C-alpha positions as CSV (number, residue, x, y, z in Angstrom):
1,X,9.9,23.5,-33.8
2,X,10.6,20.4,-31.8
3,X,13.0,19.3,-28.9
4,X,15.7,18.2,-31.3
5,X,15.7,21.7,-33.0
6,X,16.2,23.3,-29.6
7,X,18.8,20.8,-28.5
8,X,20.9,21.3,-31.6
9,X,20.4,25.1,-31.4
10,X,21.8,25.3,-27.9
11,X,24.6,22.9,-28.7
12,X,25.8,25.4,-31.4
13,X,25.5,28.3,-28.9
14,X,27.3,26.5,-26.1
15,X,30.1,24.9,-28.2
16,X,30.7,27.9,-30.4
17,X,29.9,26.4,-33.8
18,X,28.3,23.7,-35.8
19,X,31.5,21.5,-36.0
20,X,32.0,21.4,-32.3
21,X,28.3,20.9,-31.6
22,X,28.4,17.9,-33.9
23,X,31.3,16.4,-32.1
24,X,29.7,17.0,-28.7
25,X,26.4,15.4,-29.8
26,X,28.1,12.6,-31.8
27,X,26.1,13.4,-34.9
28,X,27.0,14.4,-38.5
29,X,27.7,18.1,-39.0
30,X,25.4,18.1,-42.0
31,X,22.6,16.8,-39.8
32,X,22.9,19.8,-37.5
33,X,23.1,22.3,-40.4
34,X,20.0,20.9,-42.0
35,X,18.1,20.9,-38.6
36,X,19.0,24.6,-38.1
37,X,17.9,25.5,-41.6
38,X,14.6,23.8,-40.9
39,X,14.2,25.6,-37.5
40,X,14.9,29.0,-39.1
41,X,12.4,28.2,-41.9
42,X,9.7,27.2,-39.4
43,X,10.3,30.4,-37.3
44,X,10.6,32.7,-40.3
45,X,13.8,34.3,-39.0
46,X,17.5,33.8,-39.0
47,X,19.1,32.7,-35.8
48,X,22.7,33.0,-36.8
49,X,24.8,35.3,-38.9
50,X,27.3,33.3,-40.9
51,X,30.6,35.3,-40.6
52,X,33.4,33.6,-42.6
53,X,33.7,30.1,-41.2
54,X,32.1,31.1,-37.9
55,X,28.6,32.1,-36.7
56,X,27.2,34.8,-34.5
57,X,23.7,34.9,-32.9
58,X,21.2,37.3,-34.4
59,X,19.0,39.3,-32.0
60,X,16.2,36.6,-32.7
61,X,18.7,33.9,-31.8
62,X,19.7,35.6,-28.6
63,X,16.0,35.9,-27.7
64,X,15.5,32.1,-28.2
65,X,18.4,31.0,-25.9
66,X,16.7,31.6,-22.6
67,X,13.4,30.1,-23.7
68,X,15.1,27.0,-25.3
69,X,17.0,26.4,-22.1
70,X,13.8,26.7,-20.0
71,X,11.9,24.3,-22.2
72,X,14.6,21.6,-22.2
73,X,15.0,22.0,-18.4
74,X,11.3,21.4,-17.9
75,X,11.4,18.4,-20.2
76,X,14.3,17.0,-18.2
77,X,12.4,17.6,-15.0
78,X,9.3,15.9,-16.3
79,X,11.4,12.9,-17.4
80,X,13.0,12.7,-14.0
81,X,9.6,12.8,-12.2
82,X,8.2,10.0,-14.5
83,X,11.4,7.9,-13.9
84,X,11.2,8.4,-10.1
85,X,7.5,7.4,-10.0
86,X,8.2,4.4,-12.2
87,X,10.9,3.4,-9.7
88,X,8.7,4.1,-6.7
89,X,11.0,7.0,-5.6
90,X,8.1,9.5,-5.8
91,X,4.5,9.7,-6.6
92,X,1.5,8.4,-4.7
93,X,-0.3,5.2,-3.9
94,X,-4.0,5.1,-3.3
95,X,-5.4,2.3,-1.2
96,X,-8.9,1.2,-0.3
97,X,-9.5,-0.8,2.9
98,X,-12.1,-2.1,5.3
99,X,-11.8,-0.1,8.6
100,X,-11.2,-3.3,10.6
101,X,-8.0,-4.0,8.6
102,X,-6.6,-0.5,8.6
103,X,-5.0,-0.3,12.0
104,X,-3.7,-3.8,11.8
105,X,-2.4,-5.4,9.7
106,X,-2.5,-3.0,6.7
107,X,-0.9,-0.1,8.6
108,X,2.0,-2.4,9.4
109,X,2.4,-3.3,5.7
110,X,2.3,0.3,4.7
111,X,5.0,1.1,7.3
112,X,7.2,-1.6,5.8
113,X,6.6,-0.2,2.3
114,X,7.5,3.4,3.4
115,X,10.6,2.2,5.1
116,X,12.0,1.3,1.6
117,X,10.1,4.0,-0.4
118,X,9.9,7.0,1.9
119,X,9.2,9.5,-0.9
120,X,5.9,7.8,-2.0
121,X,2.8,9.4,-0.5
122,X,0.1,6.9,0.5
123,X,-3.6,7.6,0.9
124,X,-6.0,5.2,2.5
125,X,-9.7,5.4,1.8
126,X,-11.8,3.4,4.3
127,X,-15.3,2.0,3.9
128,X,-17.0,-0.7,6.0
129,X,-18.8,-1.9,2.9
130,X,-16.7,-4.5,1.0
131,X,-18.7,-3.6,-2.1
132,X,-17.6,0.0,-1.9
133,X,-13.9,-1.0,-1.4
134,X,-14.0,-3.2,-4.5
135,X,-15.8,-0.4,-6.4
136,X,-13.0,2.1,-5.6
137,X,-10.5,-0.4,-7.1
138,X,-12.7,-1.0,-10.1
139,X,-13.2,2.6,-11.0
140,X,-9.5,3.5,-10.4
141,X,-10.0,5.6,-7.3
142,X,-7.6,3.3,-5.6
143,X,-4.9,1.0,-7.2
144,X,-5.3,-1.7,-4.6
145,X,-7.8,-2.7,-1.8
146,X,-7.7,-4.9,1.2
147,X,-10.8,-7.0,2.0
148,X,-11.8,-10.2,3.8
149,X,-14.1,-11.5,1.1
150,X,-13.4,-12.2,-2.5
151,X,-16.7,-11.0,-4.1
152,X,-16.2,-9.6,-7.6
153,X,-15.4,-11.8,-10.7
154,X,-14.0,-8.9,-12.7
155,X,-11.2,-8.1,-10.3
156,X,-8.1,-10.1,-9.2
157,X,-7.7,-11.3,-5.6
158,X,-4.3,-12.2,-4.1
159,X,-4.7,-14.1,-0.9
160,X,-2.3,-12.9,1.7
161,X,-3.0,-14.7,4.9
162,X,-5.6,-16.8,6.7
163,X,-6.8,-14.8,9.6
164,X,-7.6,-16.8,12.7
165,X,-10.3,-15.6,15.2
166,X,-10.1,-16.0,18.9
167,X,-12.4,-15.5,21.9
168,X,-12.0,-12.6,24.3
169,X,-13.0,-13.4,27.8
170,X,-13.0,-11.2,31.0
171,X,-10.0,-11.0,33.2
172,X,-10.0,-13.6,35.9
173,X,-12.1,-16.1,33.9
174,X,-9.2,-18.5,33.2
175,X,-10.8,-21.4,35.1
176,X,-14.2,-21.0,33.3
177,X,-12.9,-21.3,29.8
178,X,-11.0,-24.3,28.4
179,X,-8.6,-23.8,25.5
180,X,-9.9,-24.2,22.9
181,X,-13.5,-23.3,23.8
182,X,-16.2,-25.4,22.1
183,X,-18.6,-23.1,20.3
184,X,-21.6,-24.7,21.9
185,X,-20.4,-23.3,25.3
186,X,-21.2,-19.8,24.0
187,X,-25.0,-20.2,23.9
188,X,-25.8,-17.8,26.8
189,X,-23.1,-15.3,26.3
190,X,-23.4,-11.6,25.2
191,X,-21.3,-10.4,22.3
192,X,-20.0,-7.2,20.7
193,X,-19.6,-7.5,16.9
194,X,-18.5,-5.3,14.0
195,X,-20.6,-4.0,11.1
196,X,-22.2,-6.6,8.8
197,X,-21.1,-5.0,5.6
198,X,-17.5,-6.2,5.9
199,X,-18.6,-9.9,5.5
200,X,-16.6,-11.1,8.5
201,X,-19.5,-10.8,10.9
202,X,-21.6,-13.0,8.7
203,X,-18.9,-15.7,8.7
204,X,-18.8,-15.6,12.5
205,X,-22.5,-15.6,13.1
206,X,-23.2,-18.3,10.6
207,X,-20.5,-20.5,12.2
208,X,-22.0,-20.0,15.6
209,X,-25.5,-20.8,14.4
210,X,-24.3,-24.1,12.8
211,X,-23.2,-25.1,16.3
212,X,-26.5,-24.2,18.0
213,X,-25.5,-20.6,19.2
214,X,-27.8,-17.7,18.4
215,X,-25.5,-14.7,19.0
216,X,-26.9,-12.2,21.5
217,X,-25.4,-8.9,20.3
218,X,-25.3,-6.0,22.8
219,X,-23.2,-3.6,20.6
220,X,-22.3,-3.2,17.0
221,X,-19.0,-1.4,16.6
222,X,-17.5,-0.1,13.3
223,X,-14.0,-0.1,14.8
224,X,-13.2,-3.5,16.1
225,X,-10.9,-2.1,18.8
226,X,-14.1,-1.0,20.6
227,X,-14.5,-4.7,21.6
228,X,-11.6,-4.5,24.0
229,X,-13.0,-2.3,26.8
230,X,-16.3,-4.1,26.9
231,X,-14.6,-7.5,27.1
232,X,-12.2,-6.2,29.7
233,X,-15.1,-5.0,31.8
234,X,-16.9,-8.3,31.5
235,X,-19.9,-6.7,29.8
236,X,-19.6,-8.8,26.6
237,X,-17.4,-11.2,24.8
238,X,-15.7,-10.7,21.5
239,X,-14.6,-12.9,18.6
240,X,-11.7,-11.0,16.9
241,X,-8.6,-11.6,14.8
242,X,-5.6,-13.1,16.6
243,X,-3.6,-9.9,16.4
244,X,-6.2,-8.0,18.2
245,X,-6.6,-10.9,20.7
246,X,-2.9,-10.5,21.4
247,X,-3.4,-6.9,22.3
248,X,-6.3,-7.9,24.6
249,X,-4.1,-10.5,26.3
250,X,-1.4,-7.9,26.9
251,X,-3.9,-5.8,28.7
252,X,-4.8,-8.6,31.1
253,X,-7.7,-10.2,29.3
254,X,-8.2,-14.0,28.8
255,X,-7.9,-15.2,25.2
256,X,-9.0,-18.6,24.0
257,X,-8.9,-20.4,20.7
258,X,-12.2,-21.8,19.3
259,X,-13.3,-25.3,18.5
260,X,-13.9,-25.5,15.6
261,X,-11.7,-22.7,14.5
262,X,-13.2,-19.6,12.8
263,X,-11.1,-18.0,10.1
264,X,-11.2,-15.7,7.1
265,X,-8.7,-14.7,4.5
266,X,-7.2,-11.2,3.8
267,X,-7.0,-10.4,0.1
268,X,-5.3,-7.7,-1.9
269,X,-7.8,-6.9,-4.6
270,X,-6.7,-5.2,-7.9
271,X,-7.8,-4.6,-11.4
272,X,-6.6,-7.2,-14.0
273,X,-3.0,-6.6,-15.2
274,X,0.3,-5.7,-13.6
275,X,0.5,-3.4,-10.6
276,X,2.6,-0.2,-10.7
277,X,6.0,-0.4,-9.2
278,X,4.7,1.2,-6.0
279,X,1.7,-1.2,-5.8
280,X,3.9,-4.2,-6.4
281,X,6.3,-2.9,-3.7
282,X,3.4,-2.7,-1.2
283,X,2.4,-6.2,-2.0
284,X,6.0,-7.4,-1.4
285,X,6.1,-5.5,1.9
286,X,2.9,-7.3,3.0
287,X,4.2,-10.7,2.0
288,X,7.6,-10.0,3.8
289,X,5.8,-9.0,7.0
290,X,3.6,-12.0,6.9
291,X,6.5,-14.4,6.5
292,X,7.6,-14.0,10.1
293,X,4.1,-13.7,11.4
294,X,3.0,-17.0,9.8
295,X,6.2,-18.7,11.0
296,X,5.4,-17.6,14.6
297,X,1.8,-18.5,14.8
298,X,1.9,-21.8,12.8
299,X,5.1,-23.1,14.3
300,X,5.1,-26.6,15.7
301,X,5.2,-25.5,19.3
302,X,7.1,-28.2,21.3
303,X,7.0,-26.0,24.4
304,X,3.2,-25.7,24.4
305,X,3.2,-21.8,24.4
306,X,-0.3,-20.7,23.7
307,X,-1.1,-19.3,20.3
308,X,-1.9,-15.8,21.6
309,X,1.4,-15.6,23.5
310,X,3.3,-16.5,20.3
311,X,1.4,-13.9,18.4
312,X,2.1,-11.2,21.1
313,X,5.8,-12.1,21.0
314,X,6.0,-11.7,17.2
315,X,4.1,-8.3,17.4
316,X,6.6,-7.1,20.0
317,X,9.5,-8.1,17.8
318,X,7.9,-6.2,14.9
319,X,7.5,-3.1,17.0
320,X,11.1,-3.4,18.1
321,X,12.3,-3.7,14.5
322,X,10.3,-0.7,13.4
323,X,11.6,1.4,16.4
324,X,15.2,0.5,15.6
325,X,14.7,1.4,12.0
326,X,13.2,4.8,13.0
327,X,16.1,5.6,15.2
328,X,18.7,5.2,12.4
């Protein structure tokens, strides 16, 4: 017994005969008759009484009607679920990410994705170890990951954006720090840095050392947002991504660019081959979000507006767009 057997059987029941069932299904009458004989043979029972030119259900046939309808209904539901998932109208998307990237910018990219695909459930698994993030992608625990270092040859990396780092200085220190700040000026300063496992801290420290600065670290913080209160209090300085620097500036801190600049890239990491529809949609949402961000921070600024102020203005516009969308 297969699905075609059940489909033809129910068509005969619902249309009152083989001829009408054949017309409804746009198949030959002989095809339906042969299929029904094969079904009856496989079940070992008669499903219809042939009365003259008509047919009447046997008790066995009556018993099959409900089950046949239930089976075809479940198959239809399964097909609908698969179709919805394939079109990113349902299903789930598993994401691996470094903690320092989750709050910003990855959460903004997810928000943009869910705005278009609200029925998809997203799960974000965090690890401060870039090796663990890539392993979650490699073993299929997550479809995509977001990292700051391209470290595995067997995976594919899509570079999304160059992440510029800025210096957080205490409020009221505007006169002390030029813009940009030469790295050599930081020899005697205290710093709060993130974990080493992400790879970003190594980039920052090695760059400072190349310019004669041995970082004096007073605190290691897994969540990079922990830098803000220490920097605001004047207890330590921070070197953080521009977006976090804009938040610090909005809270009254002093933010300076660095000379030479320090930057890393943010990558989407995935297994070789095409992404699912949901994964591809998340990538598209990230790239769409970055378009306006890059335009804002890399613009040829004829009015000499500081980089951090341009970044803060773009972040405010993003928040306003998301709030407007949420109110619809």
